[in-house]
BALO-280992 format. One line per field, with one value per residue (C-alpha): residue number from 0; residue in one letter; x, y, z. Coordinates in steps of 0.25 Angstrom, whole numbers. Layout:
<rs>
num <- c(NUM; ...)
residuo <- c(A; ...)
east <- c(X; ...)
north <- c(Y; ...)
up <- c(Z; ...)
</rs>
This chain:
<rs>
num <- c(0; 1; 2; 3; 4; 5; 6; 7; 8; 9; 10; 11; 12; 13; 14; 15; 16; 17; 18; 19; 20; 21; 22; 23; 24; 25; 26; 27; 28; 29; 30; 31; 32; 33; 34; 35; 36; 37; 38; 39; 40; 41; 42; 43; 44; 45; 46; 47; 48; 49; 50; 51; 52; 53; 54; 55; 56; 57; 58; 59; 60; 61; 62; 63; 64; 65; 66; 67; 68; 69; 70; 71; 72; 73; 74; 75; 76; 77; 78; 79; 80; 81; 82; 83; 84; 85; 86; 87; 88; 89; 90; 91; 92; 93; 94; 95; 96; 97; 98; 99; 100; 101; 102; 103; 104; 105; 106; 107; 108; 109; 110; 111; 112; 113; 114; 115; 116; 117; 118; 119; 120; 121; 122; 123; 124; 125; 126; 127; 128; 129; 130; 131; 132; 133; 134; 135; 136; 137; 138; 139; 140; 141; 142; 143; 144; 145; 146; 147; 148; 149; 150; 151; 152; 153; 154; 155; 156; 157; 158; 159; 160; 161; 162; 163; 164; 165; 166; 167; 168; 169; 170; 171; 172; 173; 174; 175; 176; 177; 178; 179; 180; 181; 182; 183; 184; 185; 186; 187; 188; 189; 190; 191; 192; 193; 194; 195; 196; 197; 198; 199; 200; 201; 202; 203; 204; 205; 206; 207; 208; 209; 210; 211; 212; 213; 214; 215; 216; 217; 218; 219; 220; 221; 222; 223; 224; 225; 226; 227; 228; 229; 230; 231; 232; 233; 234; 235; 236; 237; 238; 239; 240; 241; 242; 243; 244; 245; 246; 247; 248; 249; 250; 251; 252; 253; 254; 255; 256; 257; 258; 259; 260; 261; 262; 263; 264; 265; 266; 267; 268; 269; 270; 271; 272; 273; 274; 275; 276; 277; 278; 279; 280; 281; 282; 283; 284; 285; 286; 287; 288; 289; 290; 291; 292; 293; 294; 295; 296; 297; 298; 299; 300; 301; 302; 303; 304; 305; 306; 307; 308; 309; 310; 311; 312; 313; 314; 315; 316; 317; 318; 319; 320; 321; 322; 323; 324; 325; 326; 327; 328; 329; 330; 331; 332; 333; 334; 335; 336; 337; 338; 339; 340; 341; 342; 343; 344; 345; 346; 347; 348; 349; 350; 351; 352; 353; 354; 355; 356; 357; 358; 359; 360; 361; 362; 363; 364; 365; 366; 367; 368; 369; 370; 371; 372; 373; 374; 375; 376; 377; 378; 379; 380; 381; 382; 383; 384; 385; 386; 387; 388; 389; 390; 391; 392; 393; 394; 395; 396; 397; 398; 399; 400; 401; 402; 403; 404; 405; 406; 407; 408; 409; 410; 411; 412; 413; 414; 415; 416; 417; 418; 419; 420; 421; 422; 423; 424; 425; 426; 427; 428; 429; 430; 431; 432; 433; 434; 435; 436; 437; 438; 439; 440; 441; 442; 443; 444; 445; 446; 447; 448; 449; 450; 451; 452; 453; 454; 455; 456; 457; 458; 459; 460; 461; 462; 463; 464; 465; 466; 467; 468; 469; 470; 471; 472; 473; 474; 475; 476; 477; 478; 479; 480; 481; 482; 483; 484; 485; 486; 487; 488; 489; 490; 491; 492; 493; 494; 495; 496; 497; 498; 499; 500; 501; 502; 503; 504; 505; 506; 507; 508; 509; 510; 511; 512; 513; 514; 515; 516; 517; 518; 519; 520; 521; 522; 523; 524; 525; 526; 527; 528; 529; 530; 531; 532; 533; 534; 535; 536; 537; 538; 539; 540; 541; 542; 543; 544; 545; 546; 547; 548; 549; 550; 551; 552; 553; 554; 555; 556; 557; 558; 559; 560; 561; 562; 563; 564; 565; 566; 567; 568; 569; 570; 571; 572; 573; 574; 575; 576; 577; 578; 579; 580; 581; 582; 583; 584; 585; 586; 587; 588; 589; 590; 591; 592; 593; 594; 595; 596; 597; 598; 599; 600; 601; 602; 603; 604; 605; 606; 607; 608; 609; 610; 611; 612; 613; 614; 615; 616; 617; 618; 619; 620; 621; 622; 623; 624; 625; 626; 627; 628; 629; 630; 631; 632; 633; 634; 635; 636; 637; 638; 639; 640; 641; 642; 643; 644; 645; 646; 647; 648; 649; 650; 651; 652; 653; 654; 655; 656; 657; 658; 659; 660; 661; 662; 663; 664; 665; 666; 667; 668; 669; 670; 671; 672; 673; 674; 675; 676; 677; 678; 679; 680; 681; 682; 683; 684; 685; 686; 687; 688; 689; 690; 691; 692; 693; 694; 695; 696; 697; 698; 699; 700; 701; 702; 703; 704; 705; 706; 707; 708; 709; 710; 711; 712; 713; 714; 715; 716; 717; 718; 719; 720; 721; 722; 723; 724; 725; 726; 727; 728; 729; 730; 731; 732; 733; 734; 735; 736; 737; 738; 739; 740; 741; 742; 743; 744; 745; 746; 747; 748; 749; 750; 751; 752; 753; 754; 755; 756; 757; 758; 759; 760; 761; 762; 763; 764; 765; 766; 767; 768; 769; 770; 771; 772; 773; 774; 775; 776; 777; 778; 779; 780; 781; 782; 783; 784; 785; 786; 787; 788; 789; 790; 791; 792; 793; 794; 795; 796; 797; 798; 799; 800; 801; 802; 803; 804; 805; 806; 807; 808; 809)
residuo <- c(M; R; K; R; S; H; Y; F; C; I; A; S; L; V; S; L; C; F; F; V; K; T; D; L; I; Q; A; Q; V; T; S; D; G; T; L; S; T; Q; V; T; T; T; D; N; L; D; F; T; I; T; N; G; N; K; V; G; S; N; L; F; H; S; F; R; V; F; S; V; P; T; G; G; S; A; S; F; A; N; D; L; D; V; K; N; I; I; N; R; V; T; G; G; S; I; S; N; I; D; G; Q; I; K; T; N; G; S; A; N; L; F; L; I; N; P; N; G; I; V; F; G; P; N; A; S; L; N; I; N; G; S; F; V; A; S; T; A; N; S; I; N; F; A; D; G; T; Q; F; S; A; T; N; P; E; T; P; P; L; L; T; V; N; L; P; I; G; L; Q; F; G; Q; A; A; Q; P; I; Q; V; E; G; S; N; L; R; V; L; P; G; Q; T; L; A; I; L; G; G; D; V; S; V; K; G; S; R; L; F; A; P; A; G; R; I; D; I; G; S; V; A; P; N; S; L; V; N; L; T; P; I; V; E; G; W; A; L; G; Y; D; G; V; Q; N; F; Q; D; M; Q; I; S; Q; A; A; K; I; L; T; D; G; K; S; G; G; T; I; Q; L; H; G; R; N; V; A; I; T; G; A; S; L; V; R; G; V; N; L; G; E; K; P; G; Q; S; L; I; V; K; A; S; E; S; L; E; I; S; G; F; S; Q; D; S; T; S; Q; L; I; T; L; A; L; G; N; G; S; A; G; D; I; I; I; A; T; K; R; L; I; V; R; D; G; G; L; I; E; T; S; T; I; G; S; G; S; G; G; D; L; A; V; D; A; S; E; S; V; E; V; V; G; G; V; G; S; F; S; S; L; S; V; R; T; I; S; L; D; K; N; A; G; D; A; G; T; V; H; I; S; T; K; N; L; I; L; R; D; G; G; Q; I; S; T; S; T; L; G; A; G; N; G; G; T; V; K; I; D; A; S; E; S; V; E; A; S; G; L; I; S; V; V; G; N; D; L; I; N; T; I; N; F; P; S; G; L; V; S; E; T; R; N; S; R; P; F; F; T; A; P; T; G; K; G; G; D; I; I; I; N; T; Q; R; L; I; V; K; D; G; A; S; I; S; V; A; A; V; N; G; S; R; G; Q; A; G; T; L; D; I; N; A; S; D; F; V; S; V; S; G; S; A; I; D; R; N; N; Q; P; V; P; S; T; L; L; A; R; S; E; G; P; G; S; A; G; D; L; R; I; N; T; E; K; L; T; V; Q; N; G; A; E; I; N; A; N; S; Q; G; S; G; R; A; G; N; L; N; I; T; A; D; K; L; L; L; D; N; Q; G; K; L; T; A; N; T; T; G; G; Q; G; N; I; N; L; D; S; G; T; L; I; L; R; R; G; S; S; I; T; T; N; A; T; G; N; N; V; T; G; G; N; I; N; I; D; T; D; N; L; V; A; V; P; Q; E; N; S; D; I; T; A; N; S; Q; D; F; R; G; G; N; V; T; I; N; A; Q; A; I; F; G; T; Q; F; R; Q; Q; S; T; P; L; S; D; I; T; A; T; G; A; N; S; Q; L; N; G; N; V; Q; I; N; I; P; D; V; D; P; S; S; G; L; V; E; L; S; N; I; P; I; D; R; T; Q; Q; I; A; Q; A; C; P; A; D; Q; G; N; K; F; I; I; T; G; R; G; G; L; P; Y; L; P; N; E; A; L; R; T; Q; N; T; V; P; L; P; W; V; R; L; D; H; R; Q; V; T; T; R; G; E; S; L; P; K; S; S; I; P; N; Q; I; V; E; A; T; G; W; V; V; N; K; S; G; E; V; V; L; V; A; A; N; T; T; P; V; S; S; W; S; T; P; A; V; C; A; R; R)
east <- c(584; 597; 600; 587; 589; 603; 597; 586; 596; 604; 591; 587; 600; 600; 586; 590; 602; 593; 584; 596; 602; 589; 587; 601; 599; 585; 590; 599; 600; 610; 613; 613; 624; 616; 616; 625; 617; 625; 620; 627; 624; 632; 622; 614; 602; 603; 607; 611; 608; 617; 621; 611; 609; 603; 597; 590; 582; 581; 590; 591; 595; 596; 597; 599; 592; 584; 579; 579; 581; 572; 576; 586; 585; 588; 593; 594; 604; 599; 601; 590; 587; 583; 568; 567; 575; 572; 577; 577; 580; 586; 591; 578; 575; 563; 565; 562; 561; 560; 568; 567; 570; 576; 578; 584; 576; 562; 566; 555; 560; 556; 560; 557; 560; 553; 555; 547; 547; 543; 542; 543; 538; 550; 550; 549; 552; 559; 558; 553; 548; 539; 541; 538; 541; 538; 541; 541; 552; 556; 553; 550; 553; 547; 559; 556; 567; 566; 573; 572; 574; 573; 584; 595; 606; 602; 608; 596; 593; 590; 582; 578; 564; 553; 548; 535; 532; 535; 536; 533; 539; 534; 533; 527; 532; 525; 527; 525; 523; 523; 522; 529; 528; 530; 528; 532; 531; 518; 515; 523; 520; 522; 520; 521; 520; 522; 515; 507; 508; 505; 505; 503; 503; 510; 509; 511; 509; 510; 504; 497; 505; 502; 502; 502; 502; 501; 500; 503; 505; 518; 521; 514; 518; 514; 515; 522; 518; 525; 514; 515; 513; 525; 521; 508; 507; 498; 493; 487; 496; 494; 486; 486; 488; 492; 487; 488; 486; 486; 484; 487; 483; 491; 490; 491; 490; 491; 485; 490; 486; 480; 478; 486; 483; 483; 483; 482; 482; 481; 473; 468; 470; 467; 467; 465; 468; 464; 473; 471; 473; 470; 472; 468; 468; 472; 473; 465; 468; 459; 462; 469; 463; 464; 464; 463; 463; 462; 460; 453; 449; 451; 448; 448; 445; 449; 449; 456; 452; 456; 454; 449; 454; 452; 453; 451; 452; 449; 449; 452; 454; 449; 453; 445; 447; 453; 445; 445; 445; 444; 444; 443; 435; 431; 431; 430; 428; 426; 429; 429; 436; 433; 434; 432; 434; 429; 431; 432; 435; 430; 435; 426; 428; 433; 426; 426; 425; 425; 425; 424; 421; 416; 411; 412; 411; 410; 409; 409; 415; 413; 411; 415; 409; 416; 414; 416; 413; 414; 412; 412; 414; 417; 407; 412; 402; 412; 414; 417; 407; 410; 414; 407; 407; 405; 406; 405; 405; 397; 393; 393; 392; 390; 390; 391; 392; 399; 395; 398; 395; 395; 393; 394; 396; 397; 393; 398; 389; 390; 395; 387; 389; 386; 386; 386; 385; 382; 376; 373; 374; 372; 372; 370; 372; 377; 387; 382; 392; 391; 393; 403; 394; 394; 379; 373; 374; 379; 375; 383; 374; 380; 377; 378; 377; 376; 375; 375; 378; 381; 392; 394; 381; 387; 392; 384; 376; 381; 374; 380; 371; 373; 378; 369; 370; 368; 367; 366; 366; 358; 355; 354; 353; 353; 351; 353; 354; 362; 358; 360; 357; 358; 356; 357; 359; 363; 357; 363; 357; 362; 353; 355; 359; 350; 350; 349; 348; 347; 346; 342; 338; 334; 335; 334; 334; 331; 333; 340; 351; 352; 362; 369; 356; 348; 341; 337; 344; 336; 342; 339; 340; 340; 339; 338; 339; 340; 341; 337; 344; 335; 335; 339; 331; 332; 329; 329; 327; 327; 319; 316; 316; 314; 314; 312; 314; 314; 323; 320; 321; 321; 321; 318; 320; 322; 325; 320; 325; 316; 315; 320; 312; 312; 310; 310; 308; 307; 299; 297; 297; 295; 294; 294; 295; 295; 303; 301; 302; 301; 303; 299; 302; 302; 306; 302; 294; 300; 293; 293; 291; 290; 289; 287; 281; 277; 277; 276; 275; 276; 276; 276; 284; 281; 283; 282; 285; 280; 283; 285; 287; 279; 274; 281; 273; 274; 281; 275; 274; 272; 271; 270; 268; 261; 258; 258; 257; 256; 250; 238; 242; 257; 256; 265; 262; 264; 263; 266; 261; 265; 264; 262; 259; 254; 255; 262; 256; 255; 253; 252; 251; 249; 242; 238; 239; 238; 237; 238; 229; 228; 223; 222; 230; 241; 235; 241; 238; 246; 243; 245; 244; 248; 243; 245; 245; 230; 219; 221; 235; 235; 242; 237; 237; 234; 233; 232; 229; 222; 206; 208; 206; 217; 209; 198; 204; 205; 194; 187; 186; 173; 171; 160; 165; 166; 155; 163; 151; 152; 167; 171; 177; 192; 191; 179; 179; 182; 172; 160; 153; 156; 156; 165; 161; 168; 160; 168; 182; 189; 184; 179; 165; 165; 158; 157; 142; 143; 144; 156; 153; 154; 162; 173; 174; 182; 175; 183; 179; 177; 186; 178; 183; 181; 176; 190; 195; 206; 216; 224; 236; 236; 229; 214; 206; 193; 180; 174; 161; 155; 152; 154; 161; 168; 182; 193; 203; 216; 224; 223; 227; 229; 220; 224; 219; 228; 217; 218; 208; 206; 205; 202; 204; 194; 199; 196; 190; 200; 194; 199; 200; 193; 180; 181; 173; 161; 162; 152; 143; 135)
north <- c(638; 630; 635; 630; 617; 616; 619; 609; 598; 601; 600; 587; 581; 585; 579; 566; 565; 567; 556; 547; 550; 548; 534; 530; 535; 528; 515; 511; 508; 516; 518; 532; 528; 531; 516; 505; 501; 496; 494; 487; 485; 480; 484; 496; 486; 477; 482; 475; 482; 477; 482; 492; 494; 482; 484; 472; 466; 480; 483; 498; 503; 517; 521; 534; 527; 515; 512; 498; 498; 491; 476; 479; 475; 480; 468; 470; 460; 460; 449; 439; 444; 458; 460; 474; 481; 496; 505; 520; 529; 542; 548; 556; 547; 538; 523; 517; 502; 494; 482; 472; 474; 461; 458; 446; 438; 442; 457; 468; 479; 494; 505; 520; 531; 544; 549; 538; 524; 518; 503; 501; 489; 480; 483; 470; 465; 452; 453; 443; 454; 466; 478; 492; 504; 518; 533; 536; 544; 534; 521; 522; 512; 508; 514; 528; 527; 531; 526; 539; 540; 556; 558; 548; 557; 554; 541; 532; 525; 511; 502; 487; 491; 488; 499; 505; 516; 524; 539; 548; 562; 575; 568; 554; 550; 541; 526; 520; 506; 505; 491; 484; 470; 471; 458; 454; 440; 434; 440; 453; 467; 476; 491; 504; 517; 531; 543; 541; 527; 521; 506; 505; 492; 485; 472; 473; 459; 455; 440; 438; 450; 465; 477; 491; 503; 517; 531; 541; 556; 563; 562; 549; 538; 524; 513; 500; 487; 474; 463; 448; 452; 463; 477; 484; 499; 508; 521; 526; 538; 542; 555; 557; 547; 549; 542; 528; 522; 508; 507; 500; 486; 486; 474; 474; 460; 452; 439; 427; 417; 428; 439; 450; 465; 477; 491; 503; 517; 530; 543; 540; 526; 521; 507; 508; 502; 488; 487; 476; 477; 462; 453; 438; 428; 415; 408; 405; 417; 429; 439; 452; 466; 475; 490; 503; 516; 528; 542; 548; 538; 524; 521; 507; 509; 504; 491; 484; 473; 463; 469; 480; 488; 480; 479; 465; 454; 440; 426; 414; 404; 401; 415; 427; 439; 451; 464; 476; 489; 503; 516; 529; 541; 537; 524; 523; 510; 512; 507; 493; 494; 483; 481; 466; 456; 442; 427; 415; 405; 401; 413; 425; 438; 450; 463; 476; 488; 502; 515; 527; 539; 547; 538; 524; 524; 511; 515; 506; 509; 506; 491; 489; 489; 492; 485; 483; 468; 456; 442; 428; 418; 404; 393; 384; 382; 387; 400; 412; 424; 438; 449; 462; 476; 488; 502; 514; 527; 540; 538; 525; 526; 514; 518; 512; 498; 500; 489; 485; 470; 457; 444; 429; 419; 407; 401; 412; 424; 438; 449; 461; 475; 486; 501; 512; 525; 537; 545; 537; 525; 527; 516; 520; 514; 501; 495; 486; 477; 465; 452; 441; 435; 449; 448; 450; 463; 463; 475; 480; 489; 499; 496; 485; 471; 458; 445; 430; 426; 414; 419; 405; 399; 385; 385; 382; 394; 403; 401; 412; 423; 437; 448; 459; 474; 485; 499; 511; 525; 538; 537; 525; 528; 517; 521; 519; 504; 502; 491; 487; 472; 459; 447; 432; 431; 421; 409; 411; 402; 412; 422; 437; 447; 458; 473; 483; 498; 509; 523; 534; 544; 536; 525; 528; 517; 523; 521; 511; 509; 504; 492; 488; 481; 494; 487; 495; 491; 496; 502; 492; 488; 473; 460; 449; 434; 427; 412; 403; 413; 423; 438; 447; 456; 471; 481; 497; 507; 521; 534; 535; 524; 528; 517; 524; 524; 509; 505; 493; 487; 472; 460; 450; 435; 431; 416; 406; 414; 422; 437; 447; 456; 471; 479; 494; 504; 519; 531; 534; 524; 528; 519; 527; 525; 510; 509; 494; 487; 472; 459; 450; 435; 423; 415; 417; 430; 443; 454; 469; 477; 492; 501; 516; 529; 532; 522; 528; 520; 528; 525; 510; 507; 494; 485; 471; 457; 449; 435; 426; 411; 399; 399; 412; 421; 436; 443; 452; 467; 474; 489; 498; 513; 526; 529; 520; 529; 525; 531; 523; 524; 522; 507; 506; 492; 484; 470; 456; 448; 433; 429; 414; 413; 420; 435; 441; 450; 465; 472; 487; 495; 510; 523; 526; 520; 529; 525; 510; 499; 484; 477; 462; 464; 473; 485; 497; 505; 505; 491; 483; 468; 454; 446; 431; 421; 421; 428; 417; 419; 434; 440; 448; 464; 470; 485; 491; 506; 514; 516; 531; 533; 543; 549; 553; 566; 570; 579; 574; 586; 588; 584; 595; 607; 620; 630; 643; 651; 645; 647; 656; 669; 670; 684; 691; 707; 712; 721; 716; 708; 695; 682; 670; 659; 646; 637; 625; 621; 611; 606; 613; 611; 605; 617; 632; 631; 617; 615; 608; 593; 589; 577; 586; 594; 593; 597; 607; 617; 631; 641; 652; 667; 674; 688; 694; 704; 699; 710; 712; 721; 732; 746; 747; 746; 754; 747; 742; 748; 735; 729; 714; 711; 697; 698; 688; 684; 691; 684; 675; 675; 664; 666; 661; 647; 645; 646; 653; 665; 671; 687; 698; 713; 722; 728; 741; 740; 744; 747; 739; 743; 730; 725; 712; 699; 697; 686; 675; 675; 662)
up <- c(167; 167; 181; 186; 180; 186; 200; 197; 194; 207; 215; 209; 211; 226; 227; 220; 229; 242; 238; 234; 248; 255; 249; 252; 267; 268; 262; 273; 288; 296; 311; 317; 327; 340; 343; 340; 328; 316; 302; 291; 276; 264; 253; 259; 258; 269; 283; 295; 309; 321; 335; 340; 355; 363; 376; 382; 371; 363; 352; 348; 334; 329; 314; 306; 294; 294; 280; 273; 258; 248; 249; 260; 275; 289; 298; 313; 318; 332; 343; 345; 359; 354; 356; 350; 340; 341; 330; 328; 315; 318; 305; 301; 288; 285; 286; 273; 275; 262; 266; 277; 292; 299; 313; 321; 331; 336; 339; 337; 328; 331; 320; 323; 313; 316; 302; 295; 290; 277; 274; 259; 250; 253; 268; 277; 291; 295; 310; 320; 330; 329; 320; 325; 315; 320; 317; 332; 338; 348; 355; 370; 381; 394; 402; 396; 386; 371; 358; 350; 335; 336; 346; 343; 349; 363; 366; 368; 381; 376; 385; 387; 388; 378; 369; 374; 364; 351; 353; 341; 340; 334; 321; 317; 304; 294; 292; 278; 274; 259; 253; 264; 270; 284; 293; 307; 312; 318; 332; 330; 328; 316; 320; 312; 320; 314; 310; 297; 293; 279; 275; 260; 252; 264; 272; 287; 293; 308; 308; 321; 326; 327; 317; 323; 314; 321; 315; 326; 327; 332; 347; 349; 358; 354; 365; 362; 370; 368; 366; 361; 346; 348; 351; 353; 349; 359; 354; 368; 368; 354; 353; 337; 326; 311; 298; 294; 280; 276; 261; 247; 251; 264; 273; 288; 293; 306; 301; 310; 321; 330; 320; 325; 329; 320; 325; 317; 324; 316; 314; 300; 296; 282; 277; 262; 248; 251; 263; 274; 289; 294; 306; 303; 315; 310; 324; 336; 345; 345; 334; 337; 334; 323; 328; 320; 328; 319; 326; 314; 304; 299; 284; 277; 262; 248; 241; 230; 220; 230; 244; 252; 264; 276; 291; 295; 306; 303; 310; 302; 313; 327; 333; 332; 323; 329; 332; 323; 332; 325; 332; 324; 321; 307; 301; 286; 279; 264; 249; 253; 267; 276; 291; 295; 306; 303; 306; 297; 308; 321; 328; 330; 322; 328; 332; 324; 333; 327; 335; 326; 333; 321; 310; 303; 288; 280; 265; 253; 239; 224; 223; 238; 252; 265; 278; 292; 295; 305; 299; 302; 291; 296; 293; 304; 315; 325; 317; 325; 325; 319; 327; 330; 324; 333; 327; 336; 329; 327; 312; 304; 289; 280; 265; 251; 255; 268; 278; 293; 294; 302; 295; 297; 285; 294; 307; 316; 320; 315; 323; 329; 322; 332; 327; 337; 329; 338; 327; 314; 305; 290; 280; 265; 251; 246; 236; 225; 218; 208; 215; 212; 201; 194; 193; 207; 214; 229; 237; 249; 257; 267; 281; 292; 289; 298; 290; 291; 277; 269; 260; 253; 248; 248; 262; 275; 278; 289; 303; 311; 316; 310; 318; 324; 320; 331; 327; 337; 332; 331; 316; 306; 291; 281; 267; 252; 252; 265; 275; 289; 290; 298; 289; 286; 271; 261; 267; 281; 292; 303; 309; 305; 316; 322; 318; 329; 326; 337; 331; 341; 330; 317; 307; 293; 282; 268; 253; 244; 234; 220; 218; 205; 200; 202; 213; 226; 239; 250; 263; 274; 289; 287; 295; 285; 283; 269; 274; 286; 296; 303; 300; 311; 319; 316; 327; 326; 337; 333; 334; 319; 308; 293; 282; 269; 254; 252; 264; 272; 286; 285; 294; 283; 280; 266; 269; 279; 291; 300; 297; 307; 317; 314; 327; 326; 337; 331; 335; 321; 310; 295; 283; 270; 255; 255; 268; 274; 287; 284; 291; 279; 279; 271; 284; 298; 301; 306; 314; 313; 326; 326; 337; 333; 336; 322; 310; 296; 283; 270; 255; 254; 266; 274; 286; 283; 288; 276; 274; 261; 260; 264; 278; 282; 291; 290; 301; 312; 312; 326; 326; 338; 334; 337; 323; 311; 298; 284; 271; 266; 251; 252; 254; 267; 273; 286; 282; 288; 276; 273; 258; 260; 275; 287; 288; 300; 311; 312; 325; 325; 338; 335; 340; 326; 312; 299; 284; 285; 290; 291; 278; 274; 262; 257; 249; 242; 255; 267; 274; 286; 283; 288; 276; 275; 263; 265; 274; 284; 285; 287; 299; 310; 310; 323; 324; 338; 339; 350; 349; 347; 332; 328; 317; 327; 330; 315; 309; 297; 287; 280; 265; 263; 255; 262; 260; 258; 263; 276; 278; 290; 285; 287; 294; 301; 301; 315; 322; 314; 326; 320; 329; 329; 339; 343; 352; 358; 355; 346; 332; 320; 313; 299; 293; 298; 300; 307; 322; 328; 330; 345; 342; 337; 349; 362; 375; 383; 394; 390; 397; 403; 404; 417; 417; 420; 411; 401; 399; 386; 384; 374; 371; 374; 362; 359; 360; 348; 343; 342; 356; 360; 347; 347; 342; 339; 350; 348; 360; 371; 386; 397; 409; 423; 421; 409; 399; 386; 383; 370; 371; 361; 360; 354; 341; 334; 321; 310; 296; 284; 270; 266; 269; 278; 274; 282; 293; 292; 304; 303)
</rs>
């Protein structure tokens, strides 16, 4: 046991010595001797770097170790005419930067270490140019030369040319930024390029400049292009990427007079833990773009007490907000995640474009909702309009409070939301939370929302028009309290947008959810107005539309504004179990126009354009269908009533109507009504059907009890000389002893057999002892004229052990 302890102590001591030695090596800056780089220090804390190899405006340094200790510094004493300080680390150790890096003049600083780079919580930059940190093997130049960190023995061919690329080798090591505060001057570039990249609890800031973070795979070549804001990284030659994580309330910012550019490139990119990626335009120039390209997935999720994970562009001045551009296979926004472009000034909002080849998922969380949105907020009469949202994907999923929205809270117009989902759009569920007053409940239904809203009741009501929503897909499913809506709410004077749905297979709207007050919240497709602004129109074009289990499709007005128009074209339209189509109003009338092959109303469902309020006329209902079907006792109604004024008009063009009919007043049955405040104010109901009575082809069954003695026997004994004679074709008599009525027959010509012999296959049968017996047909043949002829073969009597029933002969 003592021997083991002895060896254990030796091993521990060696391990301790290794870590101490490693720390000593990491916490210093030393030259590798391949260039004329000189490093001096008096305290192993602050390092001064001089000399190096200067070629034109490029200054080259080569280090065995480049690590800045906590609270220390690495200062480059370069000439002021140097434009690019290009550094490589060749010693095989990671660069740990936990102090400050300084330069003279306005030089750009490049640092490559193929073994990895870590920026600690005390890391900072004091440079006037751009900063590029990478774990690439070499920097490539326009004349074909390379400045390599993995082959330092070969004397480098140094050049006056500008860098044009970063070349990775067989390994792409990670870069970690942990609690750091890295900032460049306005209009400059801050770039981090490695294998896996993580930014945790850090702040990266390039005001009105450019931030570029890339996670690339081995053997990648990333292009470098000089631009006004420093350097642009190009990934056209990169075939594969690695993962990127921005977490723990990290902030990546380009706020400034033109709102800078942000680019994130990786495989799986995750922005989590209330982290923020933002570009704010404070000036008059157009804002710059925020671009995220993730070859596999982009996830934005998580929130704290004060904030949520966000991807944002914003315009606060006269300039426009930057666009947000996302390209990935799968986009996941959940647990409070937010993607937004908005304007609060006179500049327009940016556009939000998402190209997700597989899916887009926007999912809320407990006490939070997630959103993709574009907004305009300014109350100024010259307020800018919100940008547009365009999402292209295979499947769009909105769940548990997840929303895609456009809104105007001022004079600017809302933006258009366009969804192109090649397979499906599904919205389900809601989030129900207690409001700020701790009394009222606020519901956040999953779905798509366009609003013109007065967010502050004491301010001038917004006048901007709400944005339109356009959905193109195969299948649209809205269920469990979800909603797709265009609305003018909270007293807005602006007009709501329009909702256009094109679903080649079907649209299904079903069910409801229960909120915190135990109240049902129905699933809806909605065009609504709550104030003087008009409700928008709602148009649906699909093969099959189903509205069931308390779900609703509404184009209502609950204020003084006009209700919207509801236009539906569907081959099959089913309303079941209190499914509703409504264009009810307290202001101007709205209309419902239906064009369908079959329209079915079941179990308390309804189509209504009812009106309430003084001098408010009920809306109009126009139905063109082949078949209108309801069940009389199920109280499924079609109504254009007005409580206090004139009823609307109902026009139905149909081939057949079953189970419902016009009535002067509503009843417990299935009705069609256009009732006004009194009989003189009733609306018009016009029902147009063909003169042919669809019930004329039905046979009315007799109510007379059947006499069993007159029933036809089920079987007749063979070879007993019985007869079975049918005269005529078509129809059956009411009773066995009653002739067929002539009005129930169809006159058809008889088919006459010629006298030629019909030959059947099989063995010859002996002749029956009873001549001229009529027997049952046992087959059929088709003659030359194409007519079917019944034939029979004579049978030989076979004795039976039982006595057959006697066949009735009268």
